[in-house]
N, C-alpha and C positions, 0 to 999 in steps of 0.2 A: 811935586805928587801929589792929591786929594786921598787923604786917610777914611774910608769906611770906617762910621762910626754902626758899630756892633744894636741890631735893634732893640730896641726893650721889649719886656713882657708883655707888657699892653697892647704894644703894638701892631707883635705878634696877633695876640687875640684881637683885636680888631678887626688885621687881614682878615684872620682864619675862619672872623664869628661870621662877616661879610660874605665866605665865599656857602661855606652852609647859609644864611639866609635867603641867597639870591636864584641858587639852587646848581652853584656848582661845580660844587661837591654837594653830591645826594647822600640823604637818607641810608644808615649800613654801610654806606662808601669806608674804607679801613682807610684811614690817613696813612700819609708816607712816614715811614720811622723815625723816630725824635731822631735819633742822628742828622739823616736825608733835609730835617728839615731844619735842624741848628744848621746845616752850611748852608739849604736855602738859603736864610736869614740874616747868615752868618752874628752869627749868634752861640754861645754857648748851653749845652743841653742841659744846665743848668736854670741858665733865664726857659729856655726852646716851654721845659717841664713846668715852670710857673701859671706860663703864660697856657698849654695845656687843660690844668691845674683850674685855673678862669674861665674859661668851656666847659670842664669837668660841675664844678659850679652852678655854671645858669643851667645844664642838666643840658647841653648843646651837643654832649658829648661823653662820651667811658671807653674805660681801661678796661679791656677781657683778658686778663693774667693771661700772657702766652703765645695770644695774638694780635694783640694793638689795640690803634684807638680808630673810636669806629665813630662817625654821627648818625645820633640816636635815633630812629624812630619819630613820631609827636607823637606822644601819648592819648593811645579816645580814653574818653573816659565810659566807664563804663555802670549800671545800671546795682546797686545794693541791693535787696529787695530786706528790708527788716521784719525781720519774727518768723523766714522760712531758710533763714545764712548760704542761699542762692545767687547764681548774677543774673540778673533778668538775661533771660535768651538771647533776643536777639541782639543786643550788645556786649553779650559775651562772644555770642557770633558771630561777627564782626569785626573783632578782636586776635579772635581766631587765636583763643589760649589752652593752653594745656598744662598741666599738672603734673607738680610730680611729685609719691609721699615718699616719707623713711618713717620708718615705725622703731621706738625704741622702748623696753621695760624700764619702769622706772618706781619709784616711793613717792605717794601723798607726804608734805612737809610742808606749815606752813599756808601762804596765800594759797597756795594748790590746795592743801586738804580743807581748806574754808569754804570754797567755791564749790569743792563737788559735796561735802557735809562727809565727809570721812574722818576716819582716825588717822592721827602720824601716825608712818609706814604703811599704809594702806598700799595694793600693785594699783599702779596707774600702765597703761597703756601710752604714749605719748605720740604725738603721728606729726611732724614737721612738714607740711602741704605751699609749696613753694608756685603761685601759678605765674605762667613766659607768654609772652608776646614773642613771638618770634625766641630770637633765643638772650634777650633783656628777663629780670624780674618784674611785675610787676605789684605780684602781690603777694603776704605769706601768710602762713596758720600757725594757729600751731595748736592741736588740737587733742583732751587730754581723758580721756575713757577708763570708769574706775572696773575692774573684775574682768576683764574681758584674756581669751586666748592666747598666747604666744604672740608677741609681730610676725612671725615668720605664721601661722598657725591661722594668724588673722585676714593678710595679704596673701594670702597664696603660694605668690612668689616667691617668696623673699623678703627681707624688711628694709628694698625700694622699691615701689615700681613708677612709673608713667602713665597718667592718663588725660585723655582731652573731654572735658566733661562742665558743665556750668556749672556747680554743685560742687562748692570745693572746700565751703567749711563747716560737716554738717555728716555725716553719718550716722548715724541711729537715726530709727524710724518717724515719721510724725513721733510727735510728743505732748500730750496734754499742758506745757507749760511751756513755755520761752521768755526769757527774759532777757534783753539784750542794756549792754551800759559803753553808750559811743560818750570820746572824750577826745580835743582836738590837741596834739602836744606832739613834740620832739622827739626824733628815730632816736633808739641808742644805738650807740658804737655799733653794733650787731648785727641790729637792722637796716642800717643806711648802710653797712657791708654788702649783704645781705640781698636787698633789692638797689644798692648802686645809685643810691640818689646822695645827695646836698642834704650833710648834716645838720643843716638850715632849713630842710623844707620840712613841710609843715606832716604829719601824716592822719590821718583817720582809725580811727581802734577803740573795737570791740569786740568790747566782752559777751559773750552767747552763755550764756548755760540755761540746758535743756533741761528736763523733768519727767515725770509720769508721774502716774490721776494721784499715788501713793505721794509727791512727791520727794519719789531716788531718782539723784541725778545721773540721766545717763552718758551725759557731754557735759565739759565745760570750753568753749574755741576761744582765742587772743584768736582776734584778726588785726592788724596793720597791711594800710593800703597808700600808699603818697595822697594826698588833697588834690595834688593837682589828672587823678586819674580816675573818680569813682565820685558817686553820686549817691544818694539813701533818700530811698522811700519807705514811709517807716505812715501802713496806713490803718487808722483806729476804727471799732468801734463802737457806736457809740449804744449804748443797753438803755430805752425809750420807756421808760415808766407807765405801765399802760393804763392807771390808770390816765392821765392824760390822756394816751391816746381816743380810749373811750369815751372825754369828756363832749 
């Protein structure tokens, strides 16, 4: 009698990966239940979950709480237009992004107080904006606005609402000065959880400060976009010396 040897987790991951990359299992498709897959591969549930974790780290599948494991759509890159806090309308339209906003009244302390140039304890409104491509989180922004109306007054329809706009990183009108600091880093556990990404995937972190002509900060935005989903464009306008142009 031949004894069946349970598949190891990397063998299971290899087989599922092959089915995903060849299109046998299509983007957006739900995988069979974990118990069903475990029976199919004659493996324990723990071994099966280890295999799924490999595919999650590779960005091939994502687990949605209460729904199951789904094959991820290949993320399309969008263009972030530096200095405006917006997404390029053509690429944003192609990805069909929608944005959810949730507002919370908080106080400024430490780093936030310094960014907004306000005393510690000053009232702020924090807007947590998460953009989605379909049902998958695409990017997030935390926007802080000093001395504004209460969240329910500011949003009109309550503390949380959904919009479909290309601009998710700016709330104020056109500012006299916009300063952006850009860095690449690993996501925090909270960011990785919100965006459902591998904690080892680099993100583009943008701190955007918008001020008026008097130097008063209108808002500070902290943007987080996974590195495989964005291209940033920053345009520099050079001021020519009039003496050189007249020479």
